[in-house]
Wavefront OBJ file of the C-alpha trace (Angstrom):
o trace
v -121.832 -21.728 123.872
v -124.241 -22.272 121.173
v -127.066 -20.007 120.119
v -129.737 -22.171 121.612
v -128.037 -22.148 124.987
v -127.814 -18.484 124.997
v -131.485 -18.224 124.057
v -132.473 -20.546 126.935
v -130.525 -18.527 129.404
v -132.002 -15.156 128.339
v -135.647 -16.080 127.874
v -136.395 -16.698 131.607
v -134.932 -13.406 132.409
v -137.299 -11.728 129.952
v -140.254 -13.564 131.372
v -139.463 -12.428 134.894
v -139.114 -8.722 133.989
v -142.240 -6.440 134.150
v -143.959 -5.691 130.896
v -143.247 -2.183 129.505
v -145.751 0.553 130.347
v -147.182 2.367 127.306
v -148.607 5.988 127.623
v -152.247 6.301 126.658
v -152.851 7.919 123.266
v -154.935 11.165 123.516
v -156.803 12.665 120.551
v -155.989 16.409 119.905
v -158.679 18.920 121.061
v -159.857 21.613 118.535
v -160.889 25.247 119.580
v -164.484 26.154 118.580
v -163.861 29.988 118.571
v -161.389 30.018 115.656
v -163.852 28.862 112.959
v -166.455 31.281 114.270
v -164.080 34.213 113.966
v -163.057 33.198 110.460
v -166.660 32.802 109.363
v -167.624 36.178 110.841
v -164.702 37.916 109.049
v -165.638 36.357 105.701
v -169.267 37.395 106.167
v -168.248 40.977 107.019
v -166.063 41.214 103.910
v -168.866 39.901 101.730
v -171.393 42.349 103.210
v -168.997 45.329 102.788
v -168.284 44.349 99.212
v -171.983 44.066 98.480
v -172.660 47.500 99.945
v -169.869 49.073 97.868
v -171.181 47.463 94.695
v -174.702 48.670 95.462
v -173.485 52.226 96.110
v -171.507 52.321 92.896
v -174.414 51.024 90.876
v -176.830 53.506 92.483
v -174.703 56.440 91.278
v -174.675 55.344 87.683
v -177.083 57.472 85.647
v -178.996 55.057 83.496
v -180.936 57.923 81.848
v -179.429 59.587 78.747
v -178.330 63.209 79.273
v -180.112 64.311 76.120
v -183.443 63.230 77.579
v -183.176 65.535 80.675
v -183.471 69.306 80.825
v -180.416 71.495 81.414
v -180.640 73.452 84.667
v -180.913 77.205 84.019
v -181.968 80.327 85.923
v -184.735 82.430 84.400
v -186.541 85.693 85.141
v -189.866 87.060 83.952
v -189.533 89.978 81.517
v -191.272 93.146 82.726
v -193.122 95.877 80.870
v -191.742 99.291 81.844
v -191.562 102.752 80.236
v -188.167 103.880 79.014
v -186.910 107.336 78.080
v -183.585 108.059 76.465
v -181.141 110.084 78.536
v -177.639 111.449 78.281
v -175.166 111.400 81.158
v -172.142 113.709 81.167
v -169.336 113.923 83.704
v -168.119 117.427 84.466
v -166.568 119.667 87.101
v -168.155 121.900 89.735
v -166.319 125.213 89.478
v -166.642 128.396 91.558
v -168.286 131.429 90.050
v -164.992 133.358 90.390
v -161.541 132.046 91.227
v -158.308 134.018 91.587
v -154.713 133.016 92.304
v -153.218 135.903 94.266
v -149.507 136.658 93.987
v -147.036 139.365 92.895
v -147.379 140.822 89.410
v -144.375 143.149 89.117
v -141.805 142.477 91.844
v -139.669 139.594 93.020
v -139.225 139.489 96.776
v -139.308 137.363 99.898
v -142.671 136.694 101.518
v -142.972 138.574 104.783
v -146.377 137.448 106.106
v -149.310 135.261 105.022
v -152.341 136.172 107.103
v -154.888 133.536 105.996
v -155.279 129.787 105.739
v -157.651 127.565 103.692
v -161.269 128.029 104.720
v -160.885 131.635 105.875
v -163.589 134.045 104.706
v -162.200 137.282 103.257
v -163.679 140.558 102.036
v -162.755 142.576 98.991
v -159.438 144.527 99.427
v -158.648 142.691 102.662
v -154.892 142.173 103.147
v -154.011 138.499 102.890
v -150.183 138.577 102.491
v -147.235 140.997 102.389
v -143.793 140.954 100.768
v -140.462 142.339 101.966
v -140.173 145.248 99.498
v -137.689 147.598 101.180
v -135.706 147.914 97.973
v -138.748 148.891 95.926
v -139.826 151.383 98.587
v -136.408 153.051 98.622
v -136.357 153.236 94.822
v -139.807 154.788 94.818
v -138.735 157.421 97.326
v -135.689 158.255 95.200
v -137.817 158.689 92.082
v -140.272 160.863 94.012
v -137.461 163.124 95.240
v -136.024 163.438 91.739
v -139.468 164.313 90.419
v -139.792 167.083 92.964
v -136.379 168.468 91.916
v -137.334 168.443 88.253
v -140.609 170.134 89.098
v -138.767 172.923 90.914
v -136.352 173.409 87.997
v -139.210 173.425 85.510
v -141.061 176.145 87.406
v -137.915 178.267 87.585
v -137.204 177.887 83.863
v -140.839 178.638 83.031
v -140.755 181.872 85.064
v -137.475 182.921 83.445
v -138.894 182.216 80.002
v -141.920 184.372 80.771
v -139.704 187.299 81.876
v -137.607 187.055 78.732
v -140.722 187.164 76.578
v -141.815 190.362 78.335
v -138.424 191.942 77.640
v -138.469 190.883 73.989
v -140.785 193.741 72.942
v -138.414 196.361 74.356
v -135.456 194.863 72.517
v -133.634 194.019 75.727
v -133.161 190.334 74.744
v -132.798 188.646 71.428
v -135.578 186.423 70.065
v -133.147 183.501 69.961
v -132.456 183.765 73.690
v -136.175 183.853 74.475
v -136.814 180.821 72.309
v -133.975 178.870 73.970
v -135.436 179.501 77.412
v -138.896 178.475 76.248
v -137.501 175.240 74.753
v -135.619 174.534 77.989
v -138.863 175.029 79.930
v -140.703 172.586 77.655
v -137.873 170.019 77.999
v -137.952 170.277 81.776
v -141.718 169.793 81.679
v -141.345 166.673 79.533
v -138.655 165.301 81.834
v -140.947 165.954 84.774
v -143.784 164.007 83.043
v -141.379 161.121 82.406
v -140.271 161.093 86.023
v -143.886 161.146 87.187
v -144.632 158.115 84.979
v -141.612 156.347 86.448
v -142.863 157.251 89.913
v -146.280 155.768 89.078
v -144.577 152.522 87.968
v -142.560 152.362 91.171
v -145.738 153.057 93.154
v -147.340 150.043 91.481
v -144.393 147.899 92.516
v -144.675 149.118 96.074
v -148.425 148.441 96.054
v -147.711 144.988 94.629
v -145.947 144.152 97.885
v -149.315 144.016 99.649
v -151.573 141.152 98.507
v -155.285 141.973 98.775
v -158.375 139.899 98.097
v -159.872 140.858 94.697
v -163.437 139.988 95.790
v -165.498 138.593 98.646
v -164.820 134.877 98.960
v -162.984 132.098 100.744
v -159.378 130.974 100.800
v -159.113 127.725 98.844
v -155.373 127.027 98.894
v -152.226 128.396 100.517
v -149.129 127.384 98.593
v -146.448 129.757 99.979
v -145.328 130.383 103.547
v -143.308 133.329 104.969
v -139.633 133.251 104.032
v -140.132 131.877 100.524
v -138.951 133.839 97.508
v -141.645 134.621 94.948
v -141.590 136.038 91.424
v -144.279 137.576 89.216
v -146.859 134.893 88.446
v -146.256 132.882 91.616
v -149.530 132.222 93.487
v -149.393 132.625 97.260
v -153.069 131.846 97.947
v -156.187 131.227 95.864
v -159.583 132.784 96.528
v -162.942 131.353 95.367
v -166.484 132.697 95.335
v -169.019 129.878 95.892
v -172.232 131.875 96.070
v -172.927 130.449 92.611
v -171.383 127.147 91.520
v -170.920 126.451 87.814
v -171.276 122.876 86.564
v -169.153 122.717 83.404
v -168.935 119.807 80.975
v -168.302 119.107 77.304
v -170.632 117.167 74.993
v -170.095 115.632 71.544
v -171.035 117.821 68.627
v -173.904 115.431 67.801
v -175.612 116.458 71.078
v -175.558 120.165 70.253
v -179.373 120.412 70.053
v -179.894 118.346 73.206
v -178.001 120.831 75.400
v -179.789 123.956 74.226
v -180.018 126.759 76.835
v -182.973 126.420 79.261
v -183.129 122.629 78.738
v -184.047 120.781 81.955
v -181.161 118.979 83.614
v -180.382 117.221 86.898
v -176.960 117.414 88.522
v -175.577 114.960 91.072
v -172.716 116.110 93.313
v -170.481 113.072 93.703
v -168.666 114.441 96.767
v -171.795 114.935 98.894
v -174.391 112.734 97.179
v -176.736 115.712 96.700
v -178.866 116.122 93.590
v -180.114 119.347 92.057
v -182.593 120.109 89.299
v -182.076 123.079 87.052
v -181.619 124.247 83.495
v -178.685 124.756 81.173
v -177.486 128.347 81.589
v -175.234 128.735 78.565
v -173.811 126.795 75.660
v -170.783 127.646 73.582
v -171.630 128.557 69.983
v -168.437 126.879 68.769
v -166.974 123.415 69.223
v -163.388 122.833 70.279
v -161.371 122.458 67.052
v -159.294 119.597 68.483
v -161.876 117.483 70.333
v -165.027 118.558 68.436
v -166.874 118.983 71.737
v -169.200 121.793 72.838
v -168.764 123.500 76.218
v -171.858 123.730 78.452
v -172.417 125.426 81.822
v -175.140 125.130 84.465
v -175.428 127.759 87.223
v -176.452 126.474 90.668
v -176.982 129.080 93.420
v -175.403 128.007 96.715
v -175.723 130.867 99.217
v -174.876 128.533 102.102
v -171.666 127.491 100.326
v -172.190 123.766 100.924
v -170.927 122.348 97.631
v -167.166 121.789 97.324
v -165.809 123.217 94.103
v -163.355 121.704 91.649
v -165.002 118.346 92.328
v -166.827 115.895 90.079
v -170.459 116.257 89.038
v -172.779 114.086 86.972
v -175.272 115.784 84.660
v -178.266 113.877 83.284
v -180.571 115.119 80.516
v -183.748 113.293 79.495
v -184.292 113.051 75.738
v -187.575 112.511 73.906
v -190.764 111.036 75.379
v -191.218 107.836 77.447
v -192.203 104.760 75.417
v -193.227 101.217 76.425
v -190.416 98.647 76.483
v -189.681 95.250 77.990
v -186.939 95.163 80.613
v -184.558 92.270 81.307
v -181.187 92.038 83.090
v -178.266 93.154 80.985
v -176.494 89.844 81.661
v -179.298 87.888 79.956
v -178.423 88.998 76.418
v -175.515 89.227 74.022
v -175.625 92.660 72.367
v -174.325 93.378 68.883
v -175.011 96.903 67.720
v -178.744 97.524 68.173
v -179.623 93.814 68.401
v -179.819 91.600 71.488
v -179.659 87.794 71.310
v -181.200 85.879 74.222
v -182.881 82.578 75.133
v -186.569 82.483 76.011
v -188.127 79.422 77.646
v -191.446 78.062 76.408
v -192.840 74.796 77.817
v -189.450 73.635 79.058
v -187.644 74.328 75.778
v -185.117 77.160 75.203
v -185.510 79.164 72.001
v -182.858 81.542 70.689
v -184.423 84.909 69.813
v -183.276 88.350 68.633
v -184.850 91.666 69.666
v -184.171 95.352 69.005
v -182.398 97.259 71.791
v -184.125 100.447 72.880
v -181.520 101.352 75.487
v -179.850 100.348 78.722
v -179.424 101.872 82.143
v -177.291 100.431 84.890
v -177.769 96.663 84.837
v -181.085 96.755 82.951
v -181.575 96.257 79.218
v -184.674 97.696 77.527
v -185.949 95.845 74.435
v -188.795 96.549 72.031
v -192.251 95.471 73.143
v -192.290 92.437 70.803
v -190.810 90.573 73.771
v -194.015 89.955 75.718
v -194.082 90.777 79.427
v -193.908 87.669 81.602
v -191.778 85.737 79.104
v -189.181 83.602 80.861
v -185.679 84.722 79.846
v -182.547 82.716 80.693
v -180.024 84.635 82.809
v -177.632 81.905 84.014
v -176.694 78.840 81.990
v -177.235 80.428 78.577
v -173.595 79.773 77.586
v -174.231 75.995 77.340
v -177.559 76.247 75.522
v -178.409 75.637 71.911
v -181.627 76.491 70.180
v -184.252 73.877 71.050
v -182.550 72.441 74.156
v -184.764 71.112 76.935
v -184.216 73.022 80.177
v -185.164 72.821 83.821
v -185.802 76.464 84.749
v -185.346 77.984 88.181
v -187.254 81.255 88.476
v -185.637 84.174 90.357
v -187.067 87.621 91.093
v -186.309 90.702 88.983
v -187.508 94.270 89.640
v -186.803 96.597 86.710
v -188.122 99.640 88.598
v -185.664 99.162 91.458
v -182.824 98.593 89.002
v -183.635 101.830 87.146
v -183.834 103.816 90.404
v -180.476 102.455 91.516
v -178.915 103.410 88.172
v -179.989 107.038 88.643
v -178.302 107.306 92.045
v -174.954 109.147 91.905
v -171.894 106.927 92.135
v -169.630 107.722 95.089
l 1 2 3 4 5 6 7 8 9 10 11 12 13 14 15 16 17 18 19 20 21 22 23 24 25 26 27 28 29 30 31 32 33 34 35 36 37 38 39 40 41 42 43 44 45 46 47 48 49 50 51 52 53 54 55 56 57 58 59 60 61 62 63 64 65 66 67 68 69 70 71 72 73 74 75 76 77 78 79 80 81 82 83 84 85 86 87 88 89 90 91 92 93 94 95 96 97 98 99 100 101 102 103 104 105 106 107 108 109 110 111 112 113 114 115 116 117 118 119 120 121 122 123 124 125 126 127 128 129 130 131 132 133 134 135 136 137 138 139 140 141 142 143 144 145 146 147 148 149 150 151 152 153 154 155 156 157 158 159 160 161 162 163 164 165 166 167 168 169 170 171 172 173 174 175 176 177 178 179 180 181 182 183 184 185 186 187 188 189 190 191 192 193 194 195 196 197 198 199 200 201 202 203 204 205 206 207 208 209 210 211 212 213 214 215 216 217 218 219 220 221 222 223 224 225 226 227 228 229 230 231 232 233 234 235 236 237 238 239 240 241 242 243 244 245 246 247 248 249 250 251 252 253 254 255 256 257 258 259 260 261 262 263 264 265 266 267 268 269 270 271 272 273 274 275 276 277 278 279 280 281 282 283 284 285 286 287 288 289 290 291 292 293 294 295 296 297 298 299 300 301 302 303 304 305 306 307 308 309 310 311 312 313 314 315 316 317 318 319 320 321 322 323 324 325 326 327 328 329 330 331 332 333 334 335 336 337 338 339 340 341 342 343 344 345 346 347 348 349 350 351 352 353 354 355 356 357 358 359 360 361 362 363 364 365 366 367 368 369 370 371 372 373 374 375 376 377 378 379 380 381 382 383 384 385 386 387 388 389 390 391 392 393 394 395 396 397 398 399 400 401 402 403 404 405 406 407 408 409 410
């Protein structure tokens, strides 16, 4: 079969078959929300970036540091009188103090009848020792003394009889002299034994500890049963009716602490203050420390001040004179000169003034520093002469500072 025949046979078949069905072409649909979200995110990023740039630029200081004032704290200097004074630290001592213990014997402590704080009278028994050995020895010496005394009286009587018989020639002179010498020897032996008896009596008396004066028990260092030797203190007794403030001063202050000079004493333990006068001053300085010993008597009949505690003595020197007061922290001191910064019309000037003295946290300068002058207290470490400053004024009361400096330190 040829190609044409085949084509004729197949073409009618194709014409009779149904045409193929084609699916309609649909255009893709786009979501409107996606571009909106993208645009909103981009806008938010741009706004945030703009805000950050603005914040960074707002913090940049476009003004030169040299053209602005340095922040400092200042106070106004005050005119106040100042008087030199000397302060000495000393000790409050009792008028009399005794450490009571044995002086001659070594023995065990039998009883201690007092404790710290007890009030005792003169010759009152405060402790006893176990002195049976000393008592027995004293009794033996006393008995031997009585025997020697009896022998001495017998020899003396015999010597007297021999002397009466010497004139009649009944005894030889040599025999009479021998008896007289024996009587003298017995008398000397008796005196020696009596001295020994007195020594033993002292040892026996030393076994009873008595108060040497009216006072109070300060310490008790030994209890019953302990063994003590001469020099061992069992208790100590103090008399506080008068308290002595004792202190030492440099030799250069010898004239300042003359007797009868006015002085104030602060008792550190109680915070009390007393006014008085110097009672006595040593005429000689200590050869090692070159200091002079000074004492101030303070009557205390109520016995309120504790002794062997710390006291502060203050003596005013010279006459008050006008000065200008500033805080001690506002100046750098070198010898008798003080360097500080004063502020005038917003400019700090470095100035030097003479130091008259200091007390507590206050520095007193000569009156060439005018009252009311602004003085830098904080920030002076970063200042140079002529720097512009921005001062902040704070309050300063020199009178209150001086009063606080005079209060005793606890």
